[in-house]
N, C-alpha and C positions, 0 to 999 in steps of 0.2 A: 912746805911739805912737812908732814908729821914725822917725828923721830920714830924709829922702829922700836918695838917693845922688846925687852930682854926675854930670853927663853924662860918658859915656866919651870919652876923647880919640880923635881920628881914628886909623884903623888905621895901624900902623907907627910911631907916636910914643908914647913913654912919658909918663905924666902927670907934671907938675912938682909940687913940694911944695905949691903953693897949691891945686891941684886935688884933692889927696888929703885926704879927710876922715877923721880918726881917731875911731873910735867909742869912747865912754867904756867903760872896763873895768868889767865886772860880775863879781863873784865868784860862781861857780856855786853855791857853798854857801849864799850868801844867798838865792838862788832856792829851793833845797831847804828851807832853814829856814823861809822865808815860807810855802811850800806846806804844810809839816808843821804850822806854827802854825795855818794856816787849817783844815786837816783836824781838828786836835785841838779847835779851837773849835767846829767843826761837830758833832763827836761829842758834845762837852759839852752843847751847846744842843739836840741832837736828842732827848734824853731816852731814847734807845734803851738798853735794858738789855744790858750787855756780859757778864753772867754766864751767859746762856743761849746754847747753841750755835745759831747762825743757820741751820744746815742742818736743824734739827729743829723750827723754830718753828711750822710748820703743824700739828704734832701736838698733840692734846689728851691730856695725861697724866692718869693716875688718881692718886688721893691717895697710894697706896703708892709709885708711881713718883716722884712729886714729893718724897716723904719720903726716898727713896733718893738722888735727885739732890742734894737739899739736904745730906744726910749726907756724900756724896762731896765736894761743894764745900767743906763745913766741914773735912773731913779734909785736903783739899789746901791750904786756907788755913792750918790749924794746923801741918801738917808741912812746908810750903814745897815740896812735891813736886807738880809739875804733872801727872805721869803715874804714879799709884800702880800698884804691881804687883798681880797677881791675888790674892796673899796678903793684901795690904793691903785690897783690895776685900772679900775674905772677912771680914776683921777688922771692917770697917764694917758688913757685913751682920749679923754676930754681935752687935755692939753695938746694932743695931736690934731684936734679939730673934729673928732668924731662926735656926733650927737644922734640922739634917738629921733627917728622920723615917725610922726604919728601915723597910725594905721589908716588906710584909705577908707575903711568902712566906719570909722568912728565919727 
């Protein structure tokens, strides 16, 4: 709780040193660090899985979609790349056994 402020001096008169209350100095970084610590603790205890994109949580994935998502996550973990190129995505698909079937009319 914040300490209450002393009453303002009458108009036209400056407050003397005894009337001025000096607020204790608080490092703004301490507040940020405390907030970050609380948020990290809340994330840790919530049990929420962080590897699934929260924008797509409502969707029920098929088994093959889950296999693909897992393979992409594993590739990103092993390669250290958060955003694989389309060529790398194609490489993951090929490792899963997908291949292009020639068109019937060719």
